[in-house]
VOPAGU-2260 file (C-alpha; in pm, 1 decimal, decimal comma):
REM VOPAGU-2260
SITE   aa  ch    i         X         Y         Z
SITE  MET   A    0    2962,7    -624,6    1220,8
SITE  ARG   A    1    2829,7    -405,7    1473,8
SITE  ALA   A    2    2834,8     -84,7    1218,3
SITE  VAL   A    3    2670,8    -344,4     990,1
SITE  LEU   A    4    2349,7    -381,7    1220,0
SITE  ASP   A    5    2396,8       3,5    1363,6
SITE  LEU   A    6    2307,8      90,2     963,9
SITE  VAL   A    7    2045,4    -170,6     930,7
SITE  MET   A    8    1903,9     -31,9    1252,6
SITE  LEU   A    9    1900,0     302,5    1046,3
SITE  VAL   A   10    1717,6     212,0     726,6
SITE  LEU   A   11    1454,0      66,0     934,0
SITE  GLU   A   12    1410,2     330,8    1126,5
SITE  LEU   A   13    1387,8     562,8     826,8
SITE  TYR   A   14    1207,2     373,3     654,4
SITE  THR   A   15     961,4     334,8     928,4
SITE  TRP   A   16     954,3     691,6     880,7
SITE  VAL   A   17     909,7     670,0     571,2
SITE  ILE   A   18     595,7     442,4     614,6
SITE  ILE   A   19     405,3     763,2     849,1
SITE  GLY   A   20     500,7     962,4     599,9
SITE  VAL   A   21     306,6     751,6     308,5
SITE  ALA   A   22     -41,0     682,5     538,2
SITE  VAL   A   23     -54,8    1074,2     671,4
SITE  LEU   A   24     -33,5    1231,2     322,2
SITE  SER   A   25    -252,1     941,8     148,8
SITE  TRP   A   26    -558,0    1136,2     490,0
SITE  LEU   A   27    -419,5    1465,8     329,5
SITE  VAL   A   28    -506,9    1348,8     -70,3
SITE  ALA   A   29    -877,0    1138,9      48,9
SITE  PHE   A   30    -959,0    1469,1     269,3
SITE  ASN   A   31    -897,3    1707,7     -71,1
SITE  VAL   A   32    -635,3    1866,9     180,0
SITE  ILE   A   33    -375,8    1901,6     -44,1
SITE  ASN   A   34    -427,0    1839,1    -439,9
SITE  THR   A   35    -255,0    1597,5    -666,0
SITE  HIS   A   36    -266,5    1815,7    -975,1
SITE  ASN   A   37       0,8    1986,6    -772,0
SITE  ASP   A   38     359,4    1926,0    -934,6
SITE  LEU   A   39     564,6    1884,1    -635,0
SITE  VAL   A   40     315,9    1682,1    -438,0
SITE  ARG   A   41     253,2    1436,0    -698,3
SITE  SER   A   42     604,5    1400,8    -728,2
SITE  VAL   A   43     599,7    1375,9    -350,7
SITE  TRP   A   44     322,7    1121,9    -361,5
SITE  SER   A   45     491,7     932,7    -660,4
SITE  GLY   A   46     855,4     908,1    -504,8
SITE  LEU   A   47     687,4     782,5    -126,9
SITE  ASN   A   48     486,6     485,6    -358,2
SITE  ALA   A   49     746,2     430,0    -485,1
SITE  LEU   A   50     915,4     311,1    -210,7
SITE  THR   A   51     662,8     180,4       4,1
SITE  GLU   A   52     417,4     -10,6    -250,8
SITE  PRO   A   53     638,3    -304,9    -300,0
SITE  VAL   A   54     636,5    -391,4      -3,9
SITE  LEU   A   55     276,6    -320,5      82,7
SITE  ARG   A   56     147,8    -459,2    -195,0
SITE  PRO   A   57     236,4    -822,3     -80,4
SITE  ILE   A   58      45,0    -740,9     307,3
SITE  ARG   A   59    -280,3    -632,7     133,0
SITE  ARG   A   60    -278,5    -938,1     -30,8
SITE  PHE   A   61    -288,2   -1193,4     274,6
SITE  LEU   A   62    -493,5    -945,3     516,6
SITE  PRO   A   63    -917,3    -917,2     405,1
SITE  ASN   A   64   -1050,9    -641,1     276,4
SITE  MET   A   65   -1132,0    -406,4     508,3
SITE  GLY   A   66   -1364,9    -194,1     259,0
SITE  GLY   A   67   -1150,6     179,1     319,9
SITE  LEU   A   68    -951,5      98,7     607,4
SITE  ASP   A   69    -601,8     -44,2     496,9
SITE  LEU   A   70    -411,1    -203,8     750,8
SITE  SER   A   71    -107,6    -279,6     543,5
SITE  PRO   A   72      79,7     -43,1     698,9
SITE  ILE   A   73      58,8    -134,1    1053,7
SITE  VAL   A   74     102,1    -418,7     944,4
SITE  LEU   A   75     461,8    -350,9     872,5
SITE  LEU   A   76     505,8    -131,6    1076,7
SITE  LEU   A   77     511,9    -422,8    1379,3
SITE  GLY   A   78     698,0    -578,1    1101,4
SITE  ILE   A   79     982,4    -312,0    1145,2
SITE  PHE   A   80     992,4    -284,4    1491,7
SITE  PHE   A   81     996,5    -694,6    1548,0
SITE  ILE   A   82    1278,1    -710,7    1378,0
SITE  GLN   A   83    1478,2    -409,5    1537,8
SITE  ARG   A   84    1393,1    -540,8    1908,8
SITE  LEU   A   85    1537,3    -896,5    1800,1
SITE  ILE   A   86    1886,9    -713,7    1617,0
SITE  GLN   A   87    1842,1    -535,2    1994,7
SITE  TYR   A   88    1881,7    -820,2    2200,0
SITE  TYR   A   89    1955,2   -1090,9    2053,0
SITE  LEU   A   90    2206,0    -885,6    1750,3
SITE  TYR   A   91    2378,0    -661,2    1952,6
SITE  PRO   A   92    2462,6    -939,7    2220,6
SITE  ALA   A   93    2577,5   -1194,2    2062,3
SITE  PHE   A   94    2853,5    -948,6    1885,4
SITE  ALA   A   95    2915,4    -795,6    2208,8
SITE  ARG   A   96    3048,9   -1087,3    2332,4
SITE  LEU   A   97    3329,5   -1121,4    2006,7
């Protein structure tokens, strides 16, 4: 069971980096540093959005409209950090005693 928890922690860590990558890429696109007409940029942008949009969309529905400021990645990261701490402090010790 500990291996399953380690796998969940690894997936959460990787997803954290994907969320950070989407946030940075969205800033670069918004400030015209990179252009989405480039095929490589467009494919990376589409792939990262496909990974994050299903999770971020429900969060955006509950957050108030802040104009151009999107706080949903921050809320999602806080949720991921909370789940990681629950696993570390409550589930790991419970399975260490078995």
